[in-house]
ZAGURO-405137 format. One record per residue (C-alpha): residue number from 1; x, y, z; residue in one letter. Coordinates in steps of 0.25 Angstrom, whole numbers, plus 5000, padded with zeros to 4 digits. Layout:
ZAGURO-405137
+-----+------+------+------+----+
!   i !   xx !   yy !   zz ! aa !
+-----+------+------+------+----+
! NUM !    X !    Y !    Z !  A !
...
+-----+------+------+------+----+
END
This chain:
ZAGURO-405137
+-----+------+------+------+----+
!   i !   xx !   yy !   zz ! aa !
+-----+------+------+------+----+
!   1 ! 5343 ! 5401 ! 5425 !  M !
!   2 ! 5343 ! 5413 ! 5416 !  H !
!   3 ! 5334 ! 5413 ! 5404 !  H !
!   4 ! 5338 ! 5424 ! 5394 !  P !
!   5 ! 5328 ! 5431 ! 5384 !  E !
!   6 ! 5330 ! 5425 ! 5371 !  L !
!   7 ! 5333 ! 5434 ! 5358 !  P !
!   8 ! 5321 ! 5436 ! 5349 !  D !
!   9 ! 5318 ! 5424 ! 5340 !  G !
!  10 ! 5324 ! 5413 ! 5349 !  L !
!  11 ! 5314 ! 5403 ! 5354 !  P !
!  12 ! 5313 ! 5401 ! 5369 !  P !
!  13 ! 5318 ! 5388 ! 5375 !  L !
!  14 ! 5304 ! 5383 ! 5376 !  S !
!  15 ! 5303 ! 5383 ! 5360 !  E !
!  16 ! 5317 ! 5377 ! 5359 !  L !
!  17 ! 5314 ! 5366 ! 5368 !  G !
!  18 ! 5315 ! 5364 ! 5383 !  Y !
!  19 ! 5321 ! 5351 ! 5381 !  D !
!  20 ! 5334 ! 5359 ! 5379 !  L !
!  21 ! 5334 ! 5361 ! 5394 !  L !
!  22 ! 5335 ! 5346 ! 5397 !  N !
!  23 ! 5346 ! 5339 ! 5403 !  T !
!  24 ! 5347 ! 5324 ! 5405 !  T !
!  25 ! 5353 ! 5318 ! 5418 !  P !
!  26 ! 5364 ! 5313 ! 5410 !  W !
!  27 ! 5367 ! 5327 ! 5403 !  Q !
!  28 ! 5367 ! 5333 ! 5417 !  C !
!  29 ! 5376 ! 5323 ! 5423 !  F !
!  30 ! 5386 ! 5323 ! 5412 !  F !
!  31 ! 5386 ! 5338 ! 5412 !  S !
!  32 ! 5390 ! 5338 ! 5427 !  L !
!  33 ! 5399 ! 5326 ! 5425 !  L !
!  34 ! 5408 ! 5331 ! 5414 !  R !
!  35 ! 5416 ! 5341 ! 5421 !  P !
!  36 ! 5420 ! 5331 ! 5432 !  F !
!  37 ! 5424 ! 5321 ! 5422 !  L !
!  38 ! 5433 ! 5331 ! 5416 !  C !
!  39 ! 5440 ! 5333 ! 5429 !  V !
!  40 ! 5441 ! 5318 ! 5431 !  S !
!  41 ! 5448 ! 5317 ! 5418 !  F !
!  42 ! 5457 ! 5328 ! 5421 !  Y !
!  43 ! 5461 ! 5321 ! 5434 !  V !
!  44 ! 5463 ! 5308 ! 5428 !  Y !
!  45 ! 5471 ! 5313 ! 5416 !  F !
!  46 ! 5480 ! 5322 ! 5425 !  A !
!  47 ! 5483 ! 5310 ! 5435 !  I !
!  48 ! 5487 ! 5302 ! 5422 !  M !
!  49 ! 5496 ! 5313 ! 5418 !  G !
!  50 ! 5488 ! 5315 ! 5405 !  W !
!  51 ! 5488 ! 5330 ! 5406 !  W !
!  52 ! 5483 ! 5334 ! 5392 !  P !
!  53 ! 5470 ! 5325 ! 5395 !  L !
!  54 ! 5469 ! 5332 ! 5408 !  A !
!  55 ! 5469 ! 5346 ! 5402 !  V !
!  56 ! 5459 ! 5341 ! 5392 !  L !
!  57 ! 5450 ! 5336 ! 5403 !  S !
!  58 ! 5450 ! 5350 ! 5409 !  V !
!  59 ! 5447 ! 5357 ! 5396 !  L !
!  60 ! 5435 ! 5347 ! 5395 !  L !
!  61 ! 5432 ! 5351 ! 5409 !  L !
!  62 ! 5430 ! 5365 ! 5405 !  F !
!  63 ! 5420 ! 5362 ! 5394 !  V !
!  64 ! 5412 ! 5353 ! 5403 !  T !
!  65 ! 5412 ! 5363 ! 5415 !  I !
!  66 ! 5407 ! 5374 ! 5406 !  V !
!  67 ! 5395 ! 5366 ! 5401 !  A !
!  68 ! 5392 ! 5360 ! 5414 !  S !
!  69 ! 5393 ! 5373 ! 5422 !  A !
!  70 ! 5385 ! 5380 ! 5411 !  H !
!  71 ! 5373 ! 5371 ! 5413 !  D !
!  72 ! 5374 ! 5372 ! 5428 !  L !
!  73 ! 5375 ! 5387 ! 5428 !  A !
!  74 ! 5362 ! 5387 ! 5420 !  H !
!  75 ! 5356 ! 5376 ! 5428 !  Q !
!  76 ! 5353 ! 5369 ! 5415 !  S !
!  77 ! 5356 ! 5354 ! 5420 !  L !
!  78 ! 5343 ! 5354 ! 5428 !  A !
!  79 ! 5350 ! 5351 ! 5441 !  L !
!  80 ! 5345 ! 5355 ! 5455 !  P !
!  81 ! 5351 ! 5369 ! 5458 !  R !
!  82 ! 5359 ! 5364 ! 5470 !  W !
!  83 ! 5365 ! 5353 ! 5462 !  F !
!  84 ! 5368 ! 5363 ! 5450 !  N !
!  85 ! 5375 ! 5372 ! 5460 !  D !
!  86 ! 5384 ! 5361 ! 5465 !  I !
!  87 ! 5387 ! 5356 ! 5451 !  M !
!  88 ! 5390 ! 5370 ! 5446 !  L !
!  89 ! 5400 ! 5372 ! 5458 !  A !
!  90 ! 5407 ! 5358 ! 5456 !  L !
!  91 ! 5408 ! 5360 ! 5441 !  I !
!  92 ! 5414 ! 5374 ! 5442 !  G !
!  93 ! 5423 ! 5369 ! 5453 !  M !
!  94 ! 5429 ! 5358 ! 5444 !  L !
!  95 ! 5436 ! 5369 ! 5436 !  V !
!  96 ! 5438 ! 5378 ! 5448 !  L !
!  97 ! 5427 ! 5388 ! 5444 !  E !
!  98 ! 5414 ! 5393 ! 5451 !  S !
!  99 ! 5402 ! 5387 ! 5444 !  G !
! 100 ! 5393 ! 5397 ! 5452 !  H !
! 101 ! 5401 ! 5409 ! 5448 !  A !
! 102 ! 5399 ! 5404 ! 5434 !  Y !
! 103 ! 5384 ! 5402 ! 5435 !  R !
! 104 ! 5382 ! 5416 ! 5441 !  I !
! 105 ! 5390 ! 5423 ! 5431 !  T !
! 106 ! 5385 ! 5415 ! 5419 !  H !
! 107 ! 5370 ! 5418 ! 5423 !  M !
! 108 ! 5374 ! 5432 ! 5423 !  Q !
! 109 ! 5380 ! 5431 ! 5409 !  H !
! 110 ! 5367 ! 5425 ! 5404 !  H !
! 111 ! 5359 ! 5437 ! 5410 !  R !
! 112 ! 5368 ! 5448 ! 5405 !  T !
! 113 ! 5376 ! 5444 ! 5392 !  F !
! 114 ! 5381 ! 5452 ! 5384 !  P !
! 115 ! 5380 ! 5463 ! 5394 !  D !
! 116 ! 5393 ! 5462 ! 5401 !  H !
! 117 ! 5391 ! 5472 ! 5412 !  T !
! 118 ! 5388 ! 5461 ! 5422 !  D !
! 119 ! 5392 ! 5448 ! 5415 !  D !
! 120 ! 5405 ! 5443 ! 5421 !  P !
! 121 ! 5404 ! 5430 ! 5413 !  E !
! 122 ! 5401 ! 5437 ! 5400 !  G !
! 123 ! 5412 ! 5448 ! 5401 !  D !
! 124 ! 5422 ! 5441 ! 5393 !  P !
! 125 ! 5413 ! 5442 ! 5381 !  A !
! 126 ! 5415 ! 5457 ! 5381 !  H !
! 127 ! 5430 ! 5456 ! 5382 !  M !
! 128 ! 5441 ! 5455 ! 5372 !  T !
! 129 ! 5448 ! 5442 ! 5369 !  L !
! 130 ! 5460 ! 5446 ! 5377 !  W !
! 131 ! 5452 ! 5451 ! 5389 !  R !
! 132 ! 5444 ! 5438 ! 5389 !  V !
! 133 ! 5457 ! 5430 ! 5390 !  I !
! 134 ! 5462 ! 5439 ! 5401 !  L !
! 135 ! 5449 ! 5437 ! 5408 !  E !
! 136 ! 5451 ! 5422 ! 5409 !  G !
! 137 ! 5458 ! 5421 ! 5423 !  P !
! 138 ! 5449 ! 5430 ! 5430 !  I !
! 139 ! 5435 ! 5427 ! 5423 !  F !
! 140 ! 5430 ! 5416 ! 5433 !  L !
! 141 ! 5435 ! 5425 ! 5445 !  F !
! 142 ! 5426 ! 5436 ! 5440 !  R !
! 143 ! 5414 ! 5427 ! 5438 !  L !
! 144 ! 5416 ! 5422 ! 5452 !  W !
! 145 ! 5417 ! 5436 ! 5458 !  R !
! 146 ! 5405 ! 5441 ! 5450 !  W !
! 147 ! 5397 ! 5429 ! 5455 !  A !
! 148 ! 5401 ! 5431 ! 5469 !  W !
! 149 ! 5396 ! 5446 ! 5469 !  A !
! 150 ! 5383 ! 5443 ! 5462 !  R !
! 151 ! 5378 ! 5429 ! 5468 !  A !
! 152 ! 5380 ! 5429 ! 5483 !  P !
! 153 ! 5371 ! 5417 ! 5484 !  R !
! 154 ! 5381 ! 5409 ! 5476 !  E !
! 155 ! 5394 ! 5413 ! 5484 !  R !
! 156 ! 5394 ! 5400 ! 5492 !  G !
! 157 ! 5396 ! 5393 ! 5478 !  W !
! 158 ! 5406 ! 5403 ! 5473 !  L !
! 159 ! 5414 ! 5402 ! 5486 !  L !
! 160 ! 5414 ! 5387 ! 5485 !  L !
! 161 ! 5419 ! 5387 ! 5470 !  E !
! 162 ! 5429 ! 5398 ! 5472 !  A !
! 163 ! 5435 ! 5390 ! 5485 !  G !
! 164 ! 5436 ! 5378 ! 5476 !  W !
! 165 ! 5444 ! 5385 ! 5466 !  F !
! 166 ! 5454 ! 5390 ! 5476 !  F !
! 167 ! 5454 ! 5376 ! 5484 !  A !
! 168 ! 5457 ! 5368 ! 5471 !  F !
! 169 ! 5468 ! 5377 ! 5467 !  V !
! 170 ! 5475 ! 5377 ! 5480 !  L !
! 171 ! 5473 ! 5362 ! 5482 !  G !
! 172 ! 5479 ! 5360 ! 5468 !  S !
! 173 ! 5491 ! 5368 ! 5472 !  L !
! 174 ! 5493 ! 5360 ! 5485 !  L !
! 175 ! 5492 ! 5347 ! 5477 !  L !
! 176 ! 5502 ! 5351 ! 5467 !  L !
! 177 ! 5514 ! 5343 ! 5474 !  P !
! 178 ! 5505 ! 5331 ! 5473 !  Q !
! 179 ! 5498 ! 5333 ! 5459 !  T !
! 180 ! 5496 ! 5344 ! 5449 !  P !
! 181 ! 5483 ! 5339 ! 5444 !  I !
! 182 ! 5474 ! 5348 ! 5452 !  P !
! 183 ! 5483 ! 5360 ! 5450 !  F !
! 184 ! 5483 ! 5358 ! 5435 !  V !
! 185 ! 5468 ! 5356 ! 5435 !  F !
! 186 ! 5467 ! 5370 ! 5442 !  A !
! 187 ! 5476 ! 5376 ! 5432 !  L !
! 188 ! 5468 ! 5371 ! 5420 !  L !
! 189 ! 5454 ! 5374 ! 5425 !  T !
! 190 ! 5458 ! 5388 ! 5430 !  I !
! 191 ! 5465 ! 5391 ! 5417 !  G !
! 192 ! 5454 ! 5385 ! 5409 !  G !
! 193 ! 5444 ! 5394 ! 5416 !  S !
! 194 ! 5452 ! 5406 ! 5410 !  W !
! 195 ! 5446 ! 5404 ! 5396 !  I !
! 196 ! 5432 ! 5405 ! 5401 !  Y !
! 197 ! 5430 ! 5420 ! 5397 !  P !
! 198 ! 5435 ! 5416 ! 5383 !  L !
! 199 ! 5428 ! 5403 ! 5380 !  T !
! 200 ! 5415 ! 5405 ! 5388 !  T !
! 201 ! 5412 ! 5420 ! 5386 !  V !
! 202 ! 5421 ! 5427 ! 5376 !  Y !
! 203 ! 5419 ! 5417 ! 5364 !  L !
! 204 ! 5405 ! 5413 ! 5366 !  P !
! 205 ! 5399 ! 5427 ! 5366 !  H !
! 206 ! 5399 ! 5439 ! 5357 !  N !
! 207 ! 5395 ! 5452 ! 5364 !  V !
! 208 ! 5395 ! 5459 ! 5351 !  Q !
! 209 ! 5383 ! 5451 ! 5346 !  G !
! 210 ! 5370 ! 5459 ! 5343 !  E !
! 211 ! 5361 ! 5451 ! 5351 !  N !
! 212 ! 5360 ! 5439 ! 5361 !  A !
! 213 ! 5361 ! 5429 ! 5349 !  L !
! 214 ! 5374 ! 5435 ! 5344 !  L !
! 215 ! 5381 ! 5437 ! 5357 !  Q !
! 216 ! 5384 ! 5422 ! 5360 !  T !
! 217 ! 5389 ! 5412 ! 5350 !  Y !
! 218 ! 5385 ! 5398 ! 5347 !  T !
! 219 ! 5394 ! 5388 ! 5342 !  L !
! 220 ! 5389 ! 5376 ! 5334 !  R !
! 221 ! 5396 ! 5363 ! 5330 !  G !
! 222 ! 5397 ! 5348 ! 5331 !  N !
! 223 ! 5410 ! 5347 ! 5340 !  I !
! 224 ! 5413 ! 5360 ! 5347 !  I !
! 225 ! 5400 ! 5362 ! 5354 !  P !
! 226 ! 5400 ! 5347 ! 5359 !  R !
! 227 ! 5414 ! 5349 ! 5364 !  L !
! 228 ! 5410 ! 5361 ! 5372 !  F !
! 229 ! 5397 ! 5354 ! 5377 !  L !
! 230 ! 5388 ! 5363 ! 5369 !  E !
! 231 ! 5393 ! 5376 ! 5375 !  L !
! 232 ! 5396 ! 5382 ! 5362 !  T !
! 233 ! 5381 ! 5385 ! 5360 !  Y !
! 234 ! 5383 ! 5398 ! 5369 !  H !
! 235 ! 5372 ! 5406 ! 5362 !  L !
! 236 ! 5362 ! 5395 ! 5364 !  E !
! 237 ! 5365 ! 5395 ! 5379 !  H !
! 238 ! 5364 ! 5410 ! 5380 !  H !
! 239 ! 5350 ! 5409 ! 5374 !  L !
! 240 ! 5345 ! 5397 ! 5382 !  Y !
! 241 ! 5354 ! 5396 ! 5394 !  P !
! 242 ! 5345 ! 5386 ! 5401 !  A !
! 243 ! 5348 ! 5375 ! 5391 !  V !
! 244 ! 5359 ! 5365 ! 5396 !  P !
! 245 ! 5372 ! 5364 ! 5388 !  S !
! 246 ! 5369 ! 5350 ! 5383 !  H !
! 247 ! 5357 ! 5355 ! 5375 !  N !
! 248 ! 5364 ! 5367 ! 5368 !  Y !
! 249 ! 5366 ! 5360 ! 5355 !  A !
! 250 ! 5351 ! 5357 ! 5354 !  E !
! 251 ! 5348 ! 5371 ! 5359 !  L !
! 252 ! 5357 ! 5376 ! 5347 !  A !
! 253 ! 5350 ! 5367 ! 5337 !  R !
! 254 ! 5336 ! 5372 ! 5341 !  R !
! 255 ! 5340 ! 5386 ! 5341 !  L !
! 256 ! 5348 ! 5386 ! 5328 !  E !
! 257 ! 5337 ! 5391 ! 5319 !  P !
! 258 ! 5333 ! 5402 ! 5328 !  H !
! 259 ! 5348 ! 5407 ! 5330 !  L !
! 260 ! 5349 ! 5406 ! 5315 !  R !
! 261 ! 5337 ! 5415 ! 5313 !  Q !
! 262 ! 5342 ! 5425 ! 5323 !  A !
! 263 ! 5355 ! 5426 ! 5315 !  G !
! 264 ! 5364 ! 5418 ! 5324 !  V !
! 265 ! 5376 ! 5410 ! 5317 !  E !
! 266 ! 5381 ! 5399 ! 5326 !  P !
! 267 ! 5396 ! 5397 ! 5325 !  I !
! 268 ! 5399 ! 5383 ! 5320 !  W !
! 269 ! 5411 ! 5375 ! 5325 !  V !
! 270 ! 5415 ! 5361 ! 5324 !  W !
+-----+------+------+------+----+
END
């Protein structure tokens, strides 16, 4: 787990409170369960022919996936390493992605950002908006290829996750004469992944910021942060990556006076 050096003036986690690292069994269980529930909802609504609700289920799936995979990548749910690896793979495979490629490149992002010479995940933060949009279809492939080259010990997981992608897509094509449900799911998840460079990299970061406190945004509010499972507290996550996502709001509350004193102005949303 990566522990960054804190900018001057910010308290260590020991001062903010180690209780921010706590995860109850229910919080852990629900974090892992949410993505599977969303897939179940998609299947049910699709079988019933309620396609708008099926599409909404996939949108919710992406929100839950990002939160759960984020915590699994940082091993912040206090799970045994072997079980953490299994759940990281399974949750990534729900949306036809490689959870291990994400973890490998995400840890590199925390080590190097804003330096983009060797940060494949953070690259879109240095691009123009149109370049970021064009990056969408190849972004996850680039992350997987970088992870394959840099983490040979993880290649078993990387092969399994890539193999599942091709097997599911092929299987959904073969099942088209019987049902379009798997094929539509594949289209929605693959298409949805194309906005990752925009929503998870380009928008939350500001590479022009003068220091580490101004290079990542934090959004505060009563509705939007809850809808996005507290992932809007991106600055707080960069500063204290060991804290699980369900404690981001409390972390932000405790950190508020320190950020204000350092000149950080949170962006307020609904």
